[in-house]
N, CA, C and O atoms as a printed pandas DataFrame, in Angstrom:
     atom_number atom_name residue_name chain_id  residue_number  x_coord  y_coord  z_coord
0              1         N          MET        A               1  158.530   74.550   36.811
1              2        CA          MET        A               1  158.190   75.264   36.263
2              3         C          MET        A               1  158.999   75.474   35.178
3              4         O          MET        A               1  160.229   75.515   35.191
4              5         N          ARG        A               2  158.209   75.617   34.162
5              6        CA          ARG        A               2  158.646   76.124   32.450
6              7         C          ARG        A               2  159.630   77.170   32.245
7              8         O          ARG        A               2  158.903   78.155   32.370
8              9         N          GLU        A               3  160.676   77.579   32.038
9             10        CA          GLU        A               3  161.244   79.075   31.650
10            11         C          GLU        A               3  160.084   79.847   30.625
11            12         O          GLU        A               3  159.224   79.257   29.970
12            13         N          PRO        A               4  160.244   80.900   30.663
13            14        CA          PRO        A               4  159.004   80.777   29.496
14            15         C          PRO        A               4  160.383   81.147   27.912
15            16         O          PRO        A               4  161.315   81.874   28.256
16            17         N          ASP        A               5  160.403   80.785   26.803
17            18        CA          ASP        A               5  160.527   81.812   25.867
18            19         C          ASP        A               5  161.003   82.801   25.706
19            20         O          ASP        A               5  160.118   83.532   25.262
20            21         N          LEU        A               6  162.546   83.710   25.849
21            22        CA          LEU        A               6  162.525   84.885   26.015
22            23         C          LEU        A               6  162.738   85.310   24.009
23            24         O          LEU        A               6  162.593   86.459   23.592
24            25         N          TYR        A               7  162.945   84.598   23.458
25            26        CA          TYR        A               7  162.757   85.556   21.782
26            27         C          TYR        A               7  160.818   85.809   22.006
27            28         O          TYR        A               7  160.227   86.881   22.131
28            29         N          ALA        A               8  160.224   84.377   21.989
29            30        CA          ALA        A               8  159.138   85.013   21.988
30            31         C          ALA        A               8  158.457   86.180   23.016
31            32         O          ALA        A               8  157.487   86.893   22.759
32            33         N          VAL        A               9  159.564   86.142   24.724
33            34        CA          VAL        A               9  158.742   87.647   25.292
34            35         C          VAL        A               9  159.316   88.704   24.336
35            36         O          VAL        A               9  158.482   89.391   23.746
36            37         N          LEU        A              10  160.518   88.919   24.113
37            38        CA          LEU        A              10  160.833   89.880   22.646
38            39         C          LEU        A              10  159.935   90.291   21.195
39            40         O          LEU        A              10  159.888   91.141   20.306
40            41         N          GLY        A              11  159.242   88.968   21.686
41            42        CA          GLY        A              11  158.831   88.874   20.209
42            43         C          GLY        A              11  159.833   89.243   19.009
43            44         O          GLY        A              11  159.578   90.364   18.570
44            45         N          VAL        A              12  160.634   88.767   18.521
45            46        CA          VAL        A              12  161.745   88.208   17.573
46            47         C          VAL        A              12  161.624   86.475   17.363
47            48         O          VAL        A              12  161.060   85.680   18.116
48            49         N          GLU        A              13  162.067   86.304   16.581
49            50        CA          GLU        A              13  162.415   85.189   15.806
50            51         C          GLU        A              13  163.898   84.779   16.622
51            52         O          GLU        A              13  164.462   85.760   17.108
52            53         N          PRO        A              14  164.601   83.427   16.828
53            54        CA          PRO        A              14  165.580   83.369   17.462
54            55         C          PRO        A              14  166.989   82.955   16.164
55            56         O          PRO        A              14  168.099   82.444   16.311
56            57         N          SER        A              15  166.249   83.471   14.945
57            58        CA          SER        A              15  167.240   83.926   14.282
58            59         C          SER        A              15  167.362   85.971   14.042
59            60         O          SER        A              15  167.912   86.735   13.249
60            61         N          ALA        A              16  166.845   86.040   14.762
61            62        CA          ALA        A              16  166.680   87.738   14.740
62            63         C          ALA        A              16  168.483   88.359   15.148
63            64         O          ALA        A              16  169.193   87.583   15.787
64            65         N          THR        A              17  168.984   89.544   14.786
65            66        CA          THR        A              17  170.314   90.215   14.776
66            67         C          THR        A              17  169.872   90.670   16.282
67            68         O          THR        A              17  168.943   90.637   17.089
68            69         N          THR        A              18  171.375   91.172   16.046
69            70        CA          THR        A              18  171.378   92.350   17.674
70            71         C          THR        A              18  170.693   93.465   16.830
71            72         O          THR        A              18  169.550   93.007   16.823
72            73         N          ARG        A              19  170.656   94.051   16.467
73            74        CA          ARG        A              19  169.705   95.238   15.899
74            75         C          ARG        A              19  167.918   94.861   16.176
75            76         O          ARG        A              19  167.028   95.371   16.856
76            77         N          ALA        A              20  167.990   94.015   15.498
77            78        CA          ALA        A              20  166.378   93.292   16.031
78            79         C          ALA        A              20  165.389   93.064   17.181
79            80         O          ALA        A              20  164.167   93.101   17.327
80            81         N          ILE        A              21  166.686   92.763   18.080
81            82        CA          ILE        A              21  166.277   91.991   19.750
82            83         C          ILE        A              21  166.520   94.289   20.876
83            84         O          ILE        A              21  166.046   94.919   21.821
84            85         N          ILE        A              22  167.716   94.465   19.579
85            86        CA          ILE        A              22  167.240   95.783   20.809
86            87         C          ILE        A              22  165.815   97.078   20.054
87            88         O          ILE        A              22  165.474   98.177   20.490
88            89         N          SER        A              23  165.373   96.390   18.967
89            90        CA          SER        A              23  164.145   97.273   18.618
90            91         C          SER        A              23  163.403   96.688   19.261
91            92         O          SER        A              23  162.952   97.296   20.232
92            93         N          ALA        A              24  163.034   95.557   19.076
93            94        CA          ALA        A              24  162.512   95.284   19.645
94            95         C          ALA        A              24  162.054   95.099   21.792
95            96         O          ALA        A              24  160.960   95.087   22.359
96            97         N          PHE        A              25  162.991   95.028   22.160
97            98        CA          PHE        A              25  162.840   95.836   23.368
98            99         C          PHE        A              25  162.382   97.056   23.513
99           100         O          PHE        A              25  161.546   97.299   24.384
100          101         N          ARG        A              26  162.907   98.112   22.595
101          102        CA          ARG        A              26  162.905   99.294   22.895
102          103         C          ARG        A              26  160.930   99.393   22.484
103          104         O          ARG        A              26  160.169   99.992   23.243
104          105         N          ARG        A              27  160.535   98.830   21.446
105          106        CA          ARG        A              27  159.146   98.417   21.274
106          107         C          ARG        A              27  158.624   98.322   22.837
107          108         O          ARG        A              27  158.289   99.223   23.606
108          109         N          ARG        A              28  158.673   97.095   22.992
109          110        CA          ARG        A              28  158.394   97.137   23.836
110          111         C          ARG        A              28  158.174   97.389   25.572
111          112         O          ARG        A              28  157.432   96.895   26.421
112          113         N          ALA        A              29  159.360   98.542   25.570
113          114        CA          ALA        A              29  159.943   98.539   27.055
114          115         C          ALA        A              29  158.876  100.461   26.444
115          116         O          ALA        A              29  158.617  101.313   27.293
116          117         N          ARG        A              30  158.580  100.605   25.260
117          118        CA          ARG        A              30  157.516  101.737   24.949
118          119         C          ARG        A              30  155.804  101.361   25.239
119          120         O          ARG        A              30  154.879  102.145   25.450
120          121         N          GLU        A              31  155.797   99.917   25.161
121          122        CA          GLU        A              31  154.026   99.337   25.270
122          123         C          GLU        A              31  154.308   99.966   26.966
123          124         O          GLU        A              31  153.691  100.879   27.514
124          125         N          LEU        A              32  155.356   99.196   27.488
125          126        CA          LEU        A              32  154.500   99.133   28.816
126          127         C          LEU        A              32  155.013   99.913   29.703
127          128         O          LEU        A              32  154.998   99.458   30.847
128          129         N          ARG        A              33  155.548  101.133   29.531
129          130        CA          ARG        A              33  156.029  102.303   29.911
130          131         C          ARG        A              33  155.765  102.231   31.903
131          132         O          ARG        A              33  154.721  102.429   32.524
132          133         N          PRO        A              34  157.040  101.905   32.396
133          134        CA          PRO        A              34  157.137  101.554   33.895
134          135         C          PRO        A              34  157.246  102.579   34.655
135          136         O          PRO        A              34  157.346  102.484   35.878
136          137         N          ASP        A              35  157.237  104.062   33.791
137          138        CA          ASP        A              35  156.896  105.323   34.666
138          139         C          ASP        A              35  155.970  106.093   34.494
139          140         O          ASP        A              35  156.002  107.280   34.817
140          141         N          THR        A              36  154.888  105.436   33.886
141          142        CA          THR        A              36  153.348  106.069   33.425
142          143         C          THR        A              36  152.399  104.597   34.112
143          144         O          THR        A              36  151.335  104.814   34.691
144          145         N          ARG        A              37  152.813  103.473   33.994
145          146        CA          ARG        A              37  151.834  102.440   33.958
146          147         C          ARG        A              37  151.956  101.535   36.044
147          148         O          ARG        A              37  153.094  101.077   36.144
148          149         N          VAL        A              38  151.276  101.322   37.163
149          150        CA          VAL        A              38  152.220  101.619   37.961
150          151         C          VAL        A              38  151.387  100.100   38.614
151          152         O          VAL        A              38  151.538   99.516   39.688
152          153         N          ASP        A              39  150.448   99.802   37.386
153          154        CA          ASP        A              39  149.855   98.626   38.060
154          155         C          ASP        A              39  151.143   97.001   38.219
155          156         O          ASP        A              39  152.203   96.976   37.593
156          157         N          ALA        A              40  150.791   96.111   38.945
157          158        CA          ALA        A              40  151.666   94.631   39.017
158          159         C          ALA        A              40  151.508   93.971   38.066
159          160         O          ALA        A              40  152.461   93.201   37.943
160          161         N          VAL        A              41  150.718   93.849   37.233
161          162        CA          VAL        A              41  150.996   93.180   35.914
162          163         C          VAL        A              41  151.909   93.621   35.140
163          164         O          VAL        A              41  152.979   93.013   35.177
164          165         N          THR        A              42  151.790   94.736   34.256
165          166        CA          THR        A              42  152.723   95.620   33.773
166          167         C          THR        A              42  153.826   95.852   34.134
167          168         O          THR        A              42  154.533   96.097   33.157
168          169         N          ALA        A              43  154.708   95.939   35.671
169          170        CA          ALA        A              43  155.284   96.002   36.080
170          171         C          ALA        A              43  156.524   94.004   35.662
171          172         O          ALA        A              43  157.599   93.846   35.084
172          173         N          ALA        A              44  155.300   92.726   36.520
173          174        CA          ALA        A              44  156.002   91.871   35.742
174          175         C          ALA        A              44  156.703   92.002   34.414
175          176         O          ALA        A              44  157.877   92.046   34.048
176          177         N          ARG        A              45  155.660   92.042   33.906
177          178        CA          ARG        A              45  155.345   91.888   32.299
178          179         C          ARG        A              45  157.199   92.881   31.414
179          180         O          ARG        A              45  157.916   92.563   30.464
180          181         N          PHE        A              46  157.237   94.160   32.487
181          182        CA          PHE        A              46  158.069   94.539   31.887
182          183         C          PHE        A              46  159.248   94.218   32.656
183          184         O          PHE        A              46  160.297   94.538   32.096
184          185         N          GLY        A              47  159.346   93.746   33.634
185          186        CA          GLY        A              47  160.968   92.766   33.914
186          187         C          GLY        A              47  160.989   91.366   33.053
187          188         O          GLY        A              47  162.091   90.870   32.817
188          189         N          SER        A              48  160.100   90.881   32.698
189          190        CA          SER        A              48  160.162   89.908   31.535
190          191         C          SER        A              48  160.679   90.379   30.735
191          192         O          SER        A              48  161.893   90.473   30.914
192          193         N          VAL        A              49  160.130   90.939   29.431
193          194        CA          VAL        A              49  161.273   91.884   28.603
194          195         C          VAL        A              49  162.608   91.921   29.306
195          196         O          VAL        A              49  163.556   91.136   29.296
196          197         N          THR        A              50  162.376   93.190   29.984
197          198        CA          THR        A              50  164.227   93.210   30.536
198          199         C          THR        A              50  165.014   91.923   30.812
199          200         O          THR        A              50  166.047   91.592   30.229
200          201         N          ALA        A              51  164.468   91.333   31.652
201          202        CA          ALA        A              51  165.635   90.167   31.788
202          203         C          ALA        A              51  165.771   89.784   30.731
203          204         O          ALA        A              51  166.960   89.784   30.411
204          205         N          ALA        A              52  164.791   89.263   29.607
205          206        CA          ALA        A              52  165.147   88.663   28.018
206          207         C          ALA        A              52  166.443   88.978   27.601
207          208         O          ALA        A              52  167.507   88.397   27.387
208          209         N          TYR        A              53  165.713   90.728   27.539
209          210        CA          TYR        A              53  166.241   91.185   26.421
210          211         C          TYR        A              53  168.232   91.594   27.231
211          212         O          TYR        A              53  169.251   91.846   26.589
212          213         N          GLU        A              54  168.076   91.503   28.591
213          214        CA          GLU        A              54  169.281   91.344   29.655
214          215         C          GLU        A              54  170.380   89.632   28.836
215          216         O          GLU        A              54  171.489   89.097   28.850
216          217         N          THR        A              55  169.381   89.544   28.420
217          218        CA          THR        A              55  170.352   87.520   27.663
218          219         C          THR        A              55  170.768   87.486   26.097
219          220         O          THR        A              55  171.765   87.080   25.500
220          221         N          LEU        A              56  169.799   87.972   25.782
221          222        CA          LEU        A              56  169.531   88.273   24.206
222          223         C          LEU        A              56  170.503   88.972   23.875
223          224         O          LEU        A              56  171.321   88.215   23.355
224          225         N          ARG        A              57  170.884   90.031   23.886
225          226        CA          ARG        A              57  171.678   91.239   23.518
226          227         C          ARG        A              57  172.372   90.590   23.683
227          228         O          ARG        A              57  172.490   89.851   22.705
228          229         N          ASP        A              58  173.424   90.220   24.915
229          230        CA          ASP        A              58  174.731   89.118   25.135
230          231         C          ASP        A              58  174.837   88.564   24.163
231          232         O          ASP        A              58  173.859   88.194   23.513
232          233         N          PRO        A              59  176.411   88.306   23.710
233          234        CA          PRO        A              59  176.384   87.046   22.696
234          235         C          PRO        A              59  176.485   85.439   23.399
235          236         O          PRO        A              59  176.114   84.322   23.037
236          237         N          VAL        A              60  177.119   85.933   24.464
237          238        CA          VAL        A              60  177.609   84.528   24.918
238          239         C          VAL        A              60  176.616   83.565   26.018
239          240         O          VAL        A              60  176.512   82.343   26.123
240          241         N          ARG        A              61  175.681   85.161   27.080
241          242        CA          ARG        A              61  174.204   84.366   27.074
242          243         C          ARG        A              61  173.710   84.191   26.807
243          244         O          ARG        A              61  172.783   83.665   27.423
244          245         N          ARG        A              62  173.706   84.469   25.228
245          246        CA          ARG        A              62  172.607   84.104   24.088
246          247         C          ARG        A              62  173.592   82.870   23.780
247          248         O          ARG        A              62  173.521   81.851   24.467
248          249         N          ALA        A              63  174.295   82.964   22.974
249          250        CA          ALA        A              63  174.797   80.886   23.294
250          251         C          ALA        A              63  174.285   80.505   23.834
251          252         O          ALA        A              63  173.157   80.295   23.389
252          253         N          ALA        A              64  174.567   80.040   25.293
253          254        CA          ALA        A              64  175.010   79.865   26.180
254          255         C          ALA        A              64  172.951   79.635   26.592
255          256         O          ALA        A              64  172.938   78.636   27.311
256          257         N          TYR        A              65  171.812   80.008   26.461
257          258        CA          TYR        A              65  170.409   80.434   26.625
258          259         C          TYR        A              65  169.912   79.246   24.752
259          260         O          TYR        A              65  168.961   78.491   24.550
260          261         N          ASP        A              66  171.037   79.634   23.868
261          262        CA          ASP        A              66  170.236   78.680   23.149
262          263         C          ASP        A              66  170.708   77.551   23.039
263          264         O          ASP        A              66  170.085   76.819   22.270
264          265         N          ARG        A              67  172.017   76.921   23.764
265          266        CA          ARG        A              67  172.344   75.627   24.240
266          267         C          ARG        A              67  171.540   74.879   24.927
267          268         O          ARG        A              67  171.445   73.662   25.085
268          269         N          ALA        A              68  170.791   76.080   25.440
269          270        CA          ALA        A              68  170.557   75.501   27.220
270          271         C          ALA        A              68  168.785   75.337   26.190
271          272         O          ALA        A              68  167.915   74.563   26.588
272          273         N          ARG        A              69  168.662   75.917   25.346
273          274        CA          ARG        A              69  166.712   75.133   25.110
274          275         C          ARG        A              69  166.980   73.885   23.409
275          276         O          ARG        A              69  166.054   73.289   22.860
276          277         N          ARG        A              70  168.368   73.834   22.998
277          278        CA          ARG        A              70  168.428   72.007   22.662
278          279         C          ARG        A              70  168.568   71.228   23.319
279          280         O          ARG        A              70  168.376   70.058   22.988
280          281         N          ARG        A              71  169.019   71.654   24.687
281          282        CA          ARG        A              71  169.576   70.236   25.341
282          283         C          ARG        A              71  168.942   69.042   25.112
283          284         O          ARG        A              71  169.179   68.001   24.499
284          285         N          PRO        A              72  167.703   69.693   26.066
285          286        CA          PRO        A              72  166.765   68.009   26.536
286          287         C          PRO        A              72  166.749   66.645   24.961
287          288         O          PRO        A              72  165.814   66.708   24.163
288          289         N          SER        A              73  167.012   66.393   24.917
289          290        CA          SER        A              73  167.307   65.882   23.754
290          291         C          SER        A              73  166.245   64.311   24.502
291          292         O          SER        A              73  166.137   64.143   25.716
292          293         N          ARG        A              74  165.731   63.557   23.664
293          294        CA          ARG        A              74  164.743   62.927   23.862
294          295         C          ARG        A              74  165.224   61.308   23.259
295          296         O          ARG        A              74  165.497   60.879   22.138
296          297         N          GLY        A              75  165.175   60.831   24.331
297          298        CA          GLY        A              75  165.349   58.901   22.822
298          299         C          GLY        A              75  164.598   58.517   22.615
299          300         O          GLY        A              75  163.627   59.266   22.505
300          301         N          PRO        A              76  164.398   57.035   22.385
301          302        CA          PRO        A              76  163.388   56.376   21.742
302          303         C          PRO        A              76  161.872   56.426   22.374
303          304         O          PRO        A              76  160.899   56.801   21.720
304          305         N          ALA        A              77  161.804   55.920   23.974
305          306        CA          ALA        A              77  161.346   56.122   24.705
306          307         C          ALA        A              77  160.527   57.546   25.166
307          308         O          ALA        A              77  159.557   57.718   25.904
308          309         N          GLY        A              78  161.493   58.611   24.274
309          310        CA          GLY        A              78  160.573   60.462   24.739
310          311         C          GLY        A              78  160.940   60.713   25.931
311          312         O          GLY        A              78  160.321   61.626   26.476
312          313         N          LEU        A              79  162.254   59.888   26.898
313          314        CA          LEU        A              79  162.288   60.554   27.810
314          315         C          LEU        A              79  163.315   60.608   27.594
315          316         O          LEU        A              79  163.943   59.825   26.882
316          317         N          ALA        A              80  163.876   61.901   28.370
317          318        CA          ALA        A              80  165.049   62.786   28.627
318          319         C          ALA        A              80  166.474   62.123   28.716
319          320         O          ALA        A              80  166.513   61.501   29.777
320          321         N          GLN        A              81  167.362   62.034   28.201
321          322        CA          GLN        A              81  168.640   61.309   27.730
322          323         C          GLN        A              81  169.710   62.415   28.954
323          324         O          GLN        A              81  169.649   63.643   28.898
324          325         N          PRO        A              82  170.462   61.792   29.797
325          326        CA          PRO        A              82  171.386   62.253   30.441
326          327         C          PRO        A              82  172.293   62.368   29.628
327          328         O          PRO        A              82  172.335   61.631   28.642
328          329         N          ASP        A              83  173.268   63.366   29.872
329          330        CA          ASP        A              83  174.516   64.099   29.478
330          331         C          ASP        A              83  175.231   63.308   29.444
331          332         O          ASP        A              83  175.362   62.656   30.480
332          333         N          ARG        A              84  176.180   62.895   28.091
333          334        CA          ARG        A              84  177.773   62.009   27.576
334          335         C          ARG        A              84  178.394   62.366   28.906
335          336         O          ARG        A              84  177.635   62.140   29.848
336          337         N          PRO        A              85  179.337   62.765   29.168
337          338        CA          PRO        A              85  180.074   63.067   29.141
338          339         C          PRO        A              85  181.567   62.276   28.392
339          340         O          PRO        A              85  181.882   61.106   28.171
340          341         N          ALA        A              86  182.270   63.705   28.153
341          342        CA          ALA        A              86  182.514   63.151   26.841
342          343         C          ALA        A              86  184.620   62.143   27.646
343          344         O          ALA        A              86  185.128   62.252   28.762
344          345         N          ARG        A              87  184.957   61.614   26.814
345          346        CA          ARG        A              87  186.524   60.481   26.652
346          347         C          ARG        A              87  185.193   59.173   27.633
347          348         O          ARG        A              87  185.655   58.844   28.725
348          349         N          GLY        A              88  184.365   58.792   27.449
349          350        CA          GLY        A              88  183.590   57.484   27.762
350          351         C          GLY        A              88  183.455   57.924   29.720
351          352         O          GLY        A              88  183.822   56.950   30.377
352          353         N          HIS        A              89  183.176   58.703   30.296
353          354        CA          HIS        A              89  183.172   58.115   31.585
354          355         C          HIS        A              89  182.239   58.325   31.780
355          356         O          HIS        A              89  181.516   59.130   31.194
356          357         N          PRO        A              90  181.862   57.271   33.163
357          358        CA          PRO        A              90  180.527   57.614   33.175
358          359         C          PRO        A              90  179.950   58.520   34.452
359          360         O          PRO        A              90  180.286   59.046   35.513
360          361         N          VAL        A              91  178.848   58.308   33.562
361          362        CA          VAL        A              91  178.071   59.452   35.028
362          363         C          VAL        A              91  177.562   59.185   36.133
363          364         O          VAL        A              91  176.561   58.470   36.163
364          365         N          VAL        A              92  177.999   59.581   37.050
365          366        CA          VAL        A              92  178.162   59.430   38.395
366          367         C          VAL        A              92  177.292   60.176   39.313
367          368         O          VAL        A              92  177.844   60.881   40.159
368          369         N          PRO        A              93  176.156   60.129   39.274
369          370        CA          PRO        A              93  174.814   60.885   40.324
370          371         C          PRO        A              93  175.732   61.225   41.097
371          372         O          PRO        A              93  176.587   60.398   41.410
372          373         N          GLY        A              94  175.772   62.785   41.681
373          374        CA          GLY        A              94  176.479   63.202   42.988
374          375         C          GLY        A              94  178.340   63.064   43.215
375          376         O          GLY        A              94  179.007   63.021   44.248
376          377         N          ALA        A              95  178.601   63.037   42.275
377          378        CA          ALA        A              95  180.184   62.901   41.829
378          379         C          ALA        A              95  180.550   63.704   41.733
379          380         O          ALA        A              95  179.774   64.492   41.194
380          381         N          ALA        A              96  181.468   64.099   41.975
381          382        CA          ALA        A              96  182.090   65.158   41.492
382          383         C          ALA        A              96  182.887   65.066   40.020
383          384         O          ALA        A              96  183.396   64.170   39.347
384          385         N          ALA        A              97  182.751   66.112   39.942
385          386        CA          ALA        A              97  182.927   65.449   37.841
386          387         C          ALA        A              97  184.838   65.692   37.658
387          388         O          ALA        A              97  185.602   66.548   38.104
388          389         N          PRO        A              98  185.003   64.691   36.944
389          390        CA          PRO        A              98  186.265   64.398   36.513
390          391         C          PRO        A              98  187.277   65.586   36.202
391          392         O          PRO        A              98  186.874   66.269   35.261
392          393         N          GLU        A              99  188.223   65.920   36.626
393          394        CA          GLU        A              99  189.342   66.924   36.431
394          395         C          GLU        A              99  189.766   67.436   34.921
395          396         O          GLU        A              99  190.094   66.347   34.452
396          397         N          PRO        A             100  189.934   68.207   34.054
397          398        CA          PRO        A             100  190.212   67.714   32.681
398          399         C          PRO        A             100  191.636   67.584   32.231
399          400         O          PRO        A             100  192.374   68.500   32.596
400          401         N          PRO        A             101  191.893   67.122   31.883
401          402        CA          PRO        A             101  193.525   66.417   31.616
402          403         C          PRO        A             101  194.161   68.175   31.303
403          404         O          PRO        A             101  193.716   69.159   30.712
404          405         N          LEU        A             102  195.562   67.813   32.161
405          406        CA          LEU        A             102  197.023   68.301   32.136
406          407         C          LEU        A             102  196.885   69.242   30.576
407          408         O          LEU        A             102  196.524   68.455   29.701
408          409         N          ARG        A             103  197.000   70.134   30.224
409          410        CA          ARG        A             103  197.795   71.139   29.493
410          411         C          ARG        A             103  198.458   72.458   29.044
411          412         O          ARG        A             103  198.123   73.627   28.854
412          413         N          ALA        A             104  200.083   71.331   28.933
413          414        CA          ALA        A             104  200.651   72.881   28.374
414          415         C          ALA        A             104  200.941   73.352   27.410
415          416         O          ALA        A             104  201.199   72.748   26.369
416          417         N          GLY        A             105  200.957   75.335   27.707
417          418        CA          GLY        A             105  201.479   75.914   26.065
418          419         C          GLY        A             105  203.044   75.471   25.357
419          420         O          GLY        A             105  203.785   74.488   25.330
420          421         N          PRO        A             106  203.010   76.637   24.912
421          422        CA          PRO        A             106  204.589   75.786   23.404
422          423         C          PRO        A             106  205.203   76.390   25.027
423          424         O          PRO        A             106  204.789   77.121   25.928
424          425         N          VAL        A             107  206.609   75.454   24.676
425          426        CA          VAL        A             107  207.690   76.000   24.846
426          427         C          VAL        A             107  208.575   76.674   24.191
427          428         O          VAL        A             107  208.630   76.308   23.016
428          429         N          HIS        A             108  209.661   77.937   24.594
429          430        CA          HIS        A             108  210.345   78.527   23.553
430          431         C          HIS        A             108  211.850   77.784   24.285
431          432         O          HIS        A             108  211.892   77.366   25.442
432          433         N          TRP        A             109  213.047   77.748   23.274
433          434        CA          TRP        A             109  214.385   76.833   23.776
434          435         C          TRP        A             109  215.213   77.940   23.262
435          436         O          TRP        A             109  215.272   78.471   22.153
436          437         N          GLU        A             110  215.990   78.192   24.649
437          438        CA          GLU        A             110  217.047   79.445   24.360
438          439         C          GLU        A             110  218.299   78.392   24.020
439          440         O          GLU        A             110  218.425   77.184   24.218
440          441         N          PRO        A             111  219.188   79.424   23.404
441          442        CA          PRO        A             111  220.861   79.035   23.336
442          443         C          PRO        A             111  221.164   79.298   25.292
443          444         O          PRO        A             111  220.759   80.188   26.041
444          445         N          GLY        A             112  222.010   78.109   25.547
445          446        CA          GLY        A             112  222.073   77.751   26.339
446          447         C          GLY        A             112  221.971   77.118   27.665
447          448         O          GLY        A             112  222.469   77.047   28.789
448          449         N          GLY        A             113  220.895   76.636   26.766
449          450        CA          GLY        A             113  219.929   75.479   27.823
450          451         C          GLY        A             113  219.031   75.452   28.568
451          452         O          GLY        A             113  218.632   74.501   29.239
452          453         N          ARG        A             114  218.314   77.377   28.457
453          454        CA          ARG        A             114  217.453   78.321   29.758
454          455         C          ARG        A             114  216.215   77.685   29.114
455          456         O          ARG        A             114  216.686   76.906   28.284
456          457         N          THR        A             115  214.302   77.578   29.042
457          458        CA          THR        A             115  213.680   77.344   29.051
458          459         C          THR        A             115  212.577   78.886   30.012
459          460         O          THR        A             115  212.624   79.348   31.152
460          461         N          THR        A             116  211.830   79.155   28.934
461          462        CA          THR        A             116  211.226   79.944   29.517
462          463         C          THR        A             116  210.101   79.517   28.147
463          464         O          THR        A             116  210.214   78.890   27.094
464          465         N          ARG        A             117  208.793   80.394   28.992
465          466        CA          ARG        A             117  207.293   79.979   28.121
466          467         C          ARG        A             117  206.690   81.660   28.147
467          468         O          ARG        A             117  205.605   81.935   27.634
């Protein structure tokens, strides 16, 4: 089942600012008023509006959501293409991802031959 478009749930464009998202959430919350409307449909709609707001108001979650929205790339036959790993490693279904290369930070050399980080 496909998840709903969070921008459509709040009624904003994907280019909306954080202020516009907050304003749209408040407007939808006033419409759905969970304290005065007690039916199951309204409660479900309010839950989806709240979930959309929680995702879109946080810049990190919003960026991850936007990446996931753009993710399904279509090949020439219209089929979804598998993710391509970095640095040419082959994709092996069910196998663990390779560990990233070990990286070390800068080393500070002190007089007398001691090193510190």
